[in-house]
N, C-alpha and C positions, 0 to 999 in steps of 0.2 A: 339494460338493452346490450345483447350480445354482438360480438364481432363476427360477421359472417364472411370475412374476407378468407381467402384460401390459405393465409399465413396465421390464422389465429391461434393455432396450436403448435406452431413452430417456435423452437427455441434456436435462435439464429447463431451461427457459428461465429460471426464477427470477423475482426482482422486476425490474421496470423494463425488460422486454422484451417486444414484441408477438409473439403466437403466431398466425399465419395458419393457417386450417384450411379443409377442405372436406368435405362429406358427400355423395359422388357419388349414391347412391340416392335421396336426397331433393333434389337439385339445390340444396344448400346451400352457400355460401361465407361465410366471415366472419373475425373476429379477435378474440383474447381478450387479457387483460391484467391483470397484477397489479402495482400500484405500490406501492414501499416507501420506500427512502431518498430517491428523487428527489422524490416528493410530500411527505414529511416536511420536506424542506429548504425547499420553497416555502412550505408552510402555517406552519411554525414561526417563521420570520424575521419575520413580521408579526403574529404572537400574535393571530389573529383569534378572536372568540367562536366557540365550537364549532359553532353553526348556520350561520354564515358560511363557516367552514372546510369543512364538509361540503359545502355548495352549491359552493364554489370547486373542491373535489375532484372532484365529478362533472363539472364543466366541463372540468378538465384531463383526466380519463379519456375523455370524449367526444372531446376535441381529439386526443389520441394515437390513438384508433382509427380517426379519419377522417383525420387528417393524415399518419400513417406509410404510408398507401396511395398518397401522391403519387409519380409516377414521374419527376418532374423537380425541379430546384433551385428553392426558392422557400419561401413561407410558407403555412401554413393558419392562420387567425385566426378564433376563435370570440368573439362578443361579444354581451352582452345589455345593453340600456338599458331600464330599467323605472320605474314610479313606487313601486315597493315598498321597504322597508326597506334591501334590498341594490340600489342602483340601478343599478350597473355590475359586470359580470364580464368579464375580458379574459383569454383563454388562447391562446397562439400557439406553433405549432411551426414552428421554422426546420430545413428539410431538412439533413441527414438525422436529426438527433437532439436538437436544442436545444430545450428546452421552458422557457416561463416563463408567469406568470400573477399576477393580483392581483385583488382585489375593493375596491369602494368602496361604504361602507355607512353609515348612520344609527346610531350606536351606542345612543342613547337608544331609537330605534324597535325595534331589534333586542332590547335588554333588556326593553322592554315586551312584545313578541312572546312572548318566553321566559317572562315572568312569567305571561302570559295562557294559557300552554300551547298556543300556536298558532305555533311556530317552523318549520313544514315548510318545505320548498323552494319550494312553490306559494305559500305566504303571504309569505314573505320576497321573492320576485320580483315579485308583483303583476302589473300589465298593462304590456305594452310590447312589444318585439319581441327577436328573437335573429337575428344576421347570421352567416353563415359566409362567409368571403371566401378565395379562392385568389389569391395574389399571386406571379406568376412573374417578378418583376423590372420595372424601370422601362421596359424597351422591348416589354413583353408587356402586353396587355390584362387587367385584373383581371376575375374571376368573383365574383359575389357572389349568394348566395341568402338571403332573409329570410322568417322564420316569425313569425307573430304569437303573442306570449305572453299568455294570457288565463287565469291560475291553472292552468297546467298544468305537470307536472314536466319536467325535462330530457329524461328518457326519452320522454315522450310527444311533446315538441316535435321530437326527433330523428326520430321515427316520422313525424310531420307533414311534416317537411322533405323526406324521402325520397318520402313519398306525393305531395307536390305538385311538387317541383323535379326529382327524379331518376326518378320513375315506377319505382321499385324497392321491391318489398314487403320490409320491413325491421323487425326488431325489435332493441332495445337494452335491456340491463340494465347498471345502474350502481350501485355501492354504496361508501360511505366509512365508515370505522370509526376510532375513536382506541382504540388497543390499549395496555393497562396491563399492564407486566411488571415483576418485582422487580428492584431495582438495588442497588448497593453503598450508596447513600445514601438508600433508600427507593424506593417505586414510580416507575417512569419510564413516560412516555407517549409514543407515536409514532404517526403518521397512517399509515394504509394505505388503499389503494383497489383496486377491481377492475372490470372491465366485459368484456361480451361483445357483439358485434354479429353478428347473423345475417341474410343476405340470400338471397332466393329469386331465383336465376339460371338458369332452365331453358334447355337447349339442345336438348332433345328436341322434335321437331315437333309431337308430340301434346300437349305442355305449353304450347307457345308459341301454339297455335291459340286463337282467341277462341271461347268457347261460345256456341251459339245461345240466343236468347230467344225466346219466342212473338212472332210477327210479325216476325222477322228476327234478324239477327246484332247484336252490340254495335257502337255507333258507335265509329269508330277513336280518338275523342278520350277514351274512357272511361279512368279512372285504372288504373294497373297493379295497385294492390292489390285493386280491386274485380274485375278480371278473373280474378285468380288466387284470389279468396277461398275457393271451393270445391275447390280442389286438395287432394287427401288428403295429398300430401307436404308442402305449406305449412302445413296445418293441424296435422300432427304436429309439425313443426319449431317452430311457434309454441307449440304445447302444452309441448313439452320445455323450450324457453327460459323459458317462465313459471314453472317449477317451481324456477328457481335461487334458493336462499337467499342472504341477505346475507353470511353467514359463509362460504359457499362461493366467493364472489368475493374475500373479504379475507383468508382463513385461508392463511397461508404453507405449512401443512402439505398443503393441498389442491393449490394451483397450477394453472395454466391446463390443462396437459395432463391432470391427473386429472379435472378438471371436464369437459373435453371428452369424456373416456372415460365418465364418468357419464351424461352426457346421450346421446351418440351411438353407444354401443358395440354395440348390436344392429344397426346399419347399416354400421358401420365408419367411423372419422373418421380423415382423414389431416391431419398437421400439418407446417408448413414452417418453415423458418429465418426468424425475424424480426428485426425492427429494435430495438436498444437505444435507449432515450431517457434523456437526462440533464438535470439542472438547470443550464441555461446561458443566461444573459442576454446580450443582444447590446449592452449599453451599453458605453461606454468613456470614457476622459478625452478623447480627441481628438473623438469624436462630441459630447460636451457642449460643447466649445470651438466647433465648427462651428456647433451650434445657437444658442449664445449670439451668435455673430458675425452671425447671421442676423436678430437682434432690431433694431428700429428704434432709433436711436441714444438717444432719451429713454428708452425702456423698458430699455434696457441700463444706462443711468446710474442709474435708479432702483432697479435690482437690486443695485448694488454696496454693499457694507458694509465699511469699513475696506480698500478697493481689492481687494476680493475679492468672488466671487459663489459661494454655497454653493447646490448642486443635489444633490437626492436622487432616485435612480431610484426610480419607483414600484413596479417589479417586484421587484428584488432589494435594495432599501434601501441600496445603496452610495452613499455621500456623496462628492461630488467638490467641491474648493475650486479654482476658477479665478481666478488673479491677474490684475490688469488688464494687465500686461505681456504676458500669453498672447495677449490679444485684439488 
């Protein structure tokens, strides 16, 4: 008996692999991802409070969705600096697949926010900015886009970034969950996350044309999202993306392909082979040695204790012991 389901011939991407997709009738292209072991490794090694882990998980998902679209060797770096209890988020993807991330936070302020029942992402971030940097190496110029953070979620900030910097109508959905499962020694927890980014990229001339307003055409400087606000295809795509529930993004039984089918099966959705991402830090013993050698002599001497310097990587928590003779 053959399997007549629409998924019979699909080789599912599974966890930690981006699924690029397109919906041609709606002129929509995008990427979807479910993160499992990779995200759990990044979050678990630091033992972050749950609200901080959730916020950093969202940053990781957003970085993966954006960074895996790079067509060259380099880094995509997402960083927030704010006045909130979580003052710093850093997530960077080194092409093609190396992901790392960490958060800096005030433990007492986070605990107070949890006790007060206001530990949302918006409250923990506060006011500041988010920077997205593309680094193509020492011989190439960096590109950086900066978006102001004023009590908005990372989903909304991503939308504003594309609205202001890229002029591409974009919707992003992010979700992070701590999954509890039975284990041999009792309940076990693991972090999972998922995300979807949909962009309106029309090629048809009738969709690219600016609509007239009373008194003349739109000025050429008008933002892309405003130009396409009334396009039926983009309106429908936005409505569909907004129906996504948190468990649909994080449940491994659903997966990226099934979610895309749920959303866009009436129009037909095409998926492509994507990129696998992994928990890989770029630190090394040799890099730490070179960094310490660059210190001024007096600062380096102050760092010594019993003829060695101990350095811990903020990303992966690896501890390096550097002897005086190595320098």
